[in-house]
N, C-alpha and C positions, 0 to 999 in steps of 0.2 A: 526305171521300170526293168522288169526281167526280160531276158532275151527270148524266152519261150513263152507261148501263150496257150496252154492247154485248154480244152473246152469242157472238160469234166474234172471233178475232184479225184476220180480214180486215175485218170492219165496225169493229173498234177502230182499225185503221189509218186507214181512210178518214174515220172521225169525227175522229181526231186531225188529220189533214191539213186538214180543213174548218176546224178551230178554230186551228191554228197553221201555216198553209202556208208562211210565210217564216221560220219559226223554225229554228234550227240543230238538226238531229236527230243526224247522225253525224260526229265529227270523227276524223281519222286523219293519220298522218304519211306523207307521200309520199315520203320520202328526203331532201328538202331543207327541209321545214318542214310545218306543219300545214295541212291543207286540211279542207273540210267540205261537206256537203250539207244543204239544208233538207228539211223533211218533204215539200214538194211535189216537189222534185228527186228525192228517194229513190222517192216513189210512181210518178213518171213512169218510172224506169228499171225498177221492179218490174213495171209494166205492159207494157213492151217485152219484157222477157224472158219474162214469162207468155205473151205473144202468141207468141213464138218457139216455146215449148214446145208450144203448141197447134198452131201451123202444122206443127211437125215430127212430129204425130201422136200426141203423148202424151194418153192418156184419163184421166178422173177416176179416181183410186185407183191410178194407176201410181206407181211409186217413183222418186225422183231422189235419188242420194247426193250429199253435200257432203263433200268431202275438203280440208281447209286450215285455216289459222290464222285467228284472229279478224281480220276486215277487212271493209270495205264490201261487197265482192262476196259474201261468205258470207251476209250479211243480205239482200242483193238476191235471191239464189238462194232462200233460205228463204221469204221472202214471195212470191216469184214462184210457187213451187211450190204454197203453200197457196192463192194466189189463183186458180190454174188447177185446183184440186181435186185436185192431187197430194200425195203423201205424201214428205216429206224424210227421208232416212236419213243422219244425221251420222256421219262416221268420223274417229276421232282421227288427226291428221296424224303422229303418232309410231308408229302401228301399223304392224308389218312387212307386207310384200305378201301373205303367206299369210293373215293375220287379216283384211286388208282384203277379200281374195278370198272369204273365208267369209261375210262380211256382204253383200257384193254379190249372192253367189249365193243366200243364205238369204232375203234381201229381194226378190229377183228385180228388181233395180233396172234400169230401161231407160235411165236416164241418169245421168251424173256431172258434177259441177261441181267441178273441182279447182283448186288454187292455183298452184303453182310448177313449175319443172323437176323438182325432187326428186320431187313427187308424180306428175308425168307419167311419169317413168322407172319409178316404182312400178307404176302402172297398166299400162303398156306390158308389163311382165313378166308380168302375169297376165291381160292382155286376152284371149287365146284360151281361157282357162279360165272366162270369165264370158259365157256364151252369150246372156243376155238384154240385155246392154249394148249400146245402139245410139248414143244421143246423148252426144258427148264435148265438154265444154266447159272451157276453161282460163281462169283468172282472169288470169294473167300471159300476155301476148302472145307472149313468147319461149318459152313451154312448149308451145304448140300443135304446132310442127313435130316435137316429140319423140314424139308419139302419133298413129299413123296414123288419119286421119279426124277429129281434134279441130279445133275452132275456137275462136278466142279471143272471150272474152264481150264485150269492147268492139266487135269487129267484128260479132258477132251484134246487138248493140243498135242497129247502124246499118243493117242489112239491111232491105230493104222488107218483109219479113214481120213485123218488129217493129212496124210501124204498118199492117200489112194490115187493111182494113175487116172482112174476113170473120172473120179471127182474133180481132180486137178484139171484134166482136159476141158471138162465142162466148165469149170472156172474160168479158164482162159478164153473159152468161147464167149461166155457171158460177159466178161470184162471188155472184150472187144466190140460187144454190141451195146455197151452203155452209151447213151447219147445225151446231149446237153438238154434235151426236153424230158428225160427221165426223172422221176420223182426220187429225191434223196431221203426226204424226212416229212413226217407230219408233227408239227409242233402244236401242242394244245394250249391256246391262250385261256387265262384265267377268267376274264370277262367279269363284269360287275353284276350281272344278272343271267339266270339260265345257266345251262351247262356250257363247259368249255368247247371251243370250236377248234377242229384239226385244221392247221394252216398247212397247205400243200407247198412244199419248196423243192425246186429242182436244182439239178447241176448247174444250169445256166444262171438261175437266181444268184446262187452263191459265187460262181466264178465271175459274173459281170460285177458283183459287189466288191469281191476282192481286188479285181483289176482296177476299178474306179477308185477304191480307197488307196491303193499302191501309187496311183498317179499324183496324190496329194500327201501322202504320209510315206517318209523314207524309212521303210523297215526292210531289213535284208537278213541275209545268213548270219551276220555277225551279232544280231540281236539275241537277248534272253528276255523271255516274257514270262511273268509270274501269272499263272492262271489260278485266280481265286473265285471268281463268280461261277456259279453252277453251270455245267456244260448242258444241262437241261434247258437253259435260256439261250436264245438265239444269238444274244450279244457275244457271250463267251465262246460260243461254238463257232461263230464266223471268224473271231480273233485267232482261234486255235487253227482254223482251216487256213487263214491267211499265213500263220507262222510255218505251217507244213509247206504251203505253196512256195515261200521264199527260202525255205531251208533253215529257219531260225530255231532256237531251242526253247522249248516249253518246260516250265517247272510247275508242277502241280502242288498247290497249297494244301496244307492239312487242315485248314480251317482258321476261324477268326482268333482263337486263343493262341495260335502259333504265328499269327501274320506279322507282328512286329519283329520277332526274331528272324523270320524268313526274309523280310525285306533287307535286313543287314546281311544274312548269309548268302542268299541268292544274288543280291545286287542286281536286280533286273535293270534292262535298258528301257523297256517299255512295259506299261502295265494298263490294263482296262479295268474300270471299276465303276461302281455307282456313287452318286453324290454323298450318300450317308457315310461311306468310308472316309472320304476326304473331310467331311463335317467333324466326323469322330476324331480323326487325327488332329485336326485343327484345335478341337476342344481339349484334347490331351496335352497339346503343346501349351495352349494358354493356361490350363490348370497348373501345369508344372511351373510356368513363369509366375503365376500368382503365389504359389507356395514357396518360391525361392526367397532368399534374403533380399532386403530392400535394395542394395546396390545392384545385385544380379538382375532384379526384376526391372530396375530403371534402365540397365544397360540393354536388356532384351527389347524393350519398347522402343529405345532410342534407335537400335539396329533396325528393327522392323520398320520404323518411320523412314529412315534413310532408304531402305530398299523399296518401300512403297513410292516414295517420292521419284526415285530413279526409274522404277517400273512404269509409272504413270506417264513420265516424259517420254520414254521409249514407245509406249503404246500410242501416244498422241502424236508420234513422229518428230517430237522435239529434241533438241540437243541437250545432253547431260553435261553440264559445265564441269570445269575442272575441280571446284570445290565439292560438288556433290559426288563427283566420281571418286575423290579422295575419301569422303566420308562413307560412300557405299563400299569401298575397298576395305576400309578399317571394320566396318559393320560386318562385313563378310568374314574377315580373319577372326573376329572376336566372338560372333554368334552365328551368322547365318550358314556358314559352311556345316555346322552341326546338325541342322535340319535336313540337308541334303544327305549327310551321312546316315541319319536315321532311316532313310528310304534306300540305302545301299551305296549312295555315292556315285553311281554310273547312270542314274536315271536321265533320259533325254526327254521324255515327256510321259505324262499320265494321258489316258483317254477317259472321258466321263460320259456315261450314257444311262439310259433307263429312267431318269427323272431329271427335272431341272436343277442345275448347279447354282447355288447362290453365288452372285457376283462378289460379294464380300470374301468368300472362301477362295475363289479363283485368284483374287487380288492378293489375299494373305500369302498364299503359296508362291505367287509370282514375286512377291517382295523378297522371298527367300531364294529366289532363283529356280523355283520349281514350276514348271509350265504344265497346266491342265488344259488339255484341248477338249472342249465339250462338243459332242455330236448329237444327232437325232436320228431316230428311225423307229420302226415298229417290226414285230415278228412278221407281219404281212409283206414287208419290204426287204427282208433278207439280211440284215436289217437297215443298213446305213443308207440315209437320204442326204445328210449334210454333215459336215464336220469342219471345225477350224483346223487351220494349217500352222505348223511351227513358225513360219515366217509370214503369216497372213491370219491374224485372229482378232476377234473382238469379243471380250467378256460380255456376258448377258445376251449372246447370240450363240446359235448352234453352228455357225459357219456357213459357207456357201455350199450348195448342192455339189456332190461329188460328179466327176465326169460321167456322162451316160444316163444321169438322172435328170428328168424334168421336174421342175416344181412351179406351181402357180397358185395364186390365192383367189379363191372363189369370191363371189360378190359378197357372201355373207361372213368372209374372213376365214373360211375353212382351208386348211392346207391340202392341196391335191398333187399327187405325184404320179409320174408315168415312165415306164422304162422296163428294161429287162429285169430288173430287181423286184418287180411286183409279183406277189404269189400267182400260182396257177388258180388257187381258189380255196374255199372251205371244204373239207372232205364231206360228201354226202349231203351238202347244204347249198343247193343251187340258187335259191332264192336269196339267201344271206350273201352269196358271192355277187349276184346281180346288184344288190343294194350297195356292196362296197366298191365294185369296179363299174364304172359307167360305160356305155357303149363305145365311147372314144378311148377307152383304156385308162382313164384317169382313176386311181385309188383315192378314195376319200378317207383321209386319216381320222376325222373327228376331233382333230386339234385346230386350234385357231393361232394364226401367226401372220407375220408381215415380212416383207423382203425390204431391206433398206437400199439406199441409193448405190451401195457397193456390192449388192447381191448377197449379203448376209441375212440368213433366216433367224427370225426371233419367234420364239413361241410365246403366245399371249394367253393361252388357257385351252380349256375343253369346250367344245361347241355348246354342250348341254349345261354347263356349270356357270355361265355368266349371270351376274345380277347387275341391275340397273340403279344408279343413284338418282336422287330427285333431280340433279342438274342435266339428266339425260346421258350421262357417261356410263358405258358398260365397264365393269370390273371383273377380271378373271382372278379368283381367289387362290388357285393352285400355286402360281409362282411366287406370290406373297407369302403364302403359308410355308412354303419350302424355304424361302429366304429367312423367315423368322425362325425356323427350326434349326438353322445354323448356329444359333447362339447356345453356348453350353448351359445357359440358364432357362431355356425353354424346351419342354418336352413335346408339347404339342401346341398347335395354333389353329384356330378357326376364324377365317376372314368372313365378316358379315356386313350388311349395309344396304339390302334391298329397300329402294325408296327412301333412303335416308340422305342427309346432306353430305356425309363423308363416310368412308369405310372405317369400320372398327374391327377389333380382334378379341377373341376370347383365348386367354393364354393359360395353358397348364404349365406351372413351373417344373423345372427339373430339380426336385427338392434336394437331392444330395449336393449338387453344386451350389444351390441357393443356401443351404444350411451351412456350408463351408465359408461362403461369403459372409453370412451373418455372424458366424463365430469370430471371423477376423475383425469385423466391425464392432463386436461386443453387443450384438443384437440378440436377445433371447429367441431361441428357435421354437420355443412351445409357449403357448399354443401356436400352431401355424398360422390360424387366422389373424393373429396379432402380428406375426412376423411379416406377413405380406402387406400389412398396412403401414409398416415403419417406413418413415420418409425417405431413408437411404435405399431401401429395397425399391420403393417406388421410382426413385431417381435411376437406379440401375436399369430397371425395365424400360423407362422412358428413353434412356440413351441406347440400349440394346436395339430396341424397335427403330429409333432414328437412324442408328448406324446401319442396319440391315435393309433398310427400305429407302435409303437415299437415292438409289438410281432408278427408282420407279417414278412414273409421271406423277405429277402433284396430286392429281385427283385419286391416285392409287395409294398414296401413302396413308399409313394408319394414323388417324387423328385422335382416336380414343381406344382405350383397352379396358377390359374387365379385369379388375385387380383381384376380386374374390367372389364367392358366391353371392354376396349381398347385390351384385349388379351395379354397384357404384363404378363410375368410369373416370379415368384420369386422361388429361390431355397429353400429347406426345410432342416433343420438340425435336431438334437436331442435335447430333453429337459428333464428336471426333472419332473416326474409325478405330483408332488406337487409344481411346480413352479409358480402357480397363485399368491401366496403371494408376490413373487419377482416381478413378471410381473407387478402387480398393483403399484409398486413403480418405475417402469421403469428400473429395474436392472435384468432382466431375463437372462437365458442362451443365449448366442450367438449362431447363427447358424454356 
């Protein structure tokens, strides 16, 4: 843990600057190569923009929206707002104009800092419908002319008001008055019905979450974090705050198309992402293995099998014998080290959140020596409730609650949590807030779960989405659906079974991957209706479903699946988790 314990994000930044003024804080790609700013350089720009906010008449508690992709200017705007006592309102850059308009008006934002020409055009479209909006700032200089009254951030930072003595003195006074209970941000949740709700999060919410997380995850000034998830999402925002808190380096990704190269170039030591990223990476590795010559393909699956056997013994607390240790070492030299090099070669652990992570995906990477620590939280909880630890983890769970966070399971199975991490409430929605937080301070997550004998939390589904089998057992479909979608051959899966004897699934094939499989096996790919009926294709899906659902309770396993639109079902059996190499030769395990 850190020696200092600031009580606000503002004091955390300034304490970190005093400890690491010349250390690299944020690295970014400027189009021609990587550039970076130190903690001191970043703090100077934050102070300049905060002074501009004050000089332009923004008062404590006023809202400033931030609309853009992850980049240096996003972070500057965020810290400048909180330093001036303002409240930031992040807006996803992918949102259409009408949804951005709702958030701007509901939050009554007086200012907006937006990124590009695309975002400037979006705001120009709704500008007349946002009466509270006054200050318009663009991160890209060429975006300012597209929005009447807008000014470029770089221009503002060099105006006299950015260094005006009166504004600076007011900034220092406001900074001193920032308290743990002051609001940092409104984060609008998407929700499944109705308009999004503005979640009110304070300095104390984030600080308590950072400090609790650092008690169980060893992240420090020597770490480099690749920031890929949108800063508009509370998960990446909190991770970036944590990096600032400890003096680590953040590298902003340019997006998905560059990510594979960035992992090798940046060589992060820690990275947070959502399960779909890990599943896609797993699918690419398996696809590459399947396309390799027969000898290399067999070597890959042999190596993965040795890694898996060693990993299972370690997870179960059993001894890895000398023969398996030798085989694992050989597998690492021949194959497994290449997988670690593909993610930079320095990675200590990944963090997964935002959705359930398939156990098979966690095991796949662990077999290669890459640890994914799954956690759990919500926007309303700042966000971390629980997370696995590098030296204390169980795949299929989201780990124990972090220090300072209380968790209990209600009588109906709902996960409840209480502590300093729980939001202040929903903006201008007192009744919604009362429904979410009971009189004893317990926040009702809407998720179902259970705590095992070791205190590990397992998510079993959403409270509203359960269905009941004819034997009286309740099934939560989402974890099973997410597990199935980890297959490179499955694009979508819907688990069904209300009042039936067993759970079933409607499978939407990932046809690019399936057609490659079919061509290798000499199966005609047209018409698709005939391709999916082929016995080898049916066998492939039986094995995939069995492999991916083997860790679920017996009554949760998929017994039947829809193979096409005819509604005909096939039964599913068990399969070896690394049977793909056998399947590709048509000799897989029979159901």
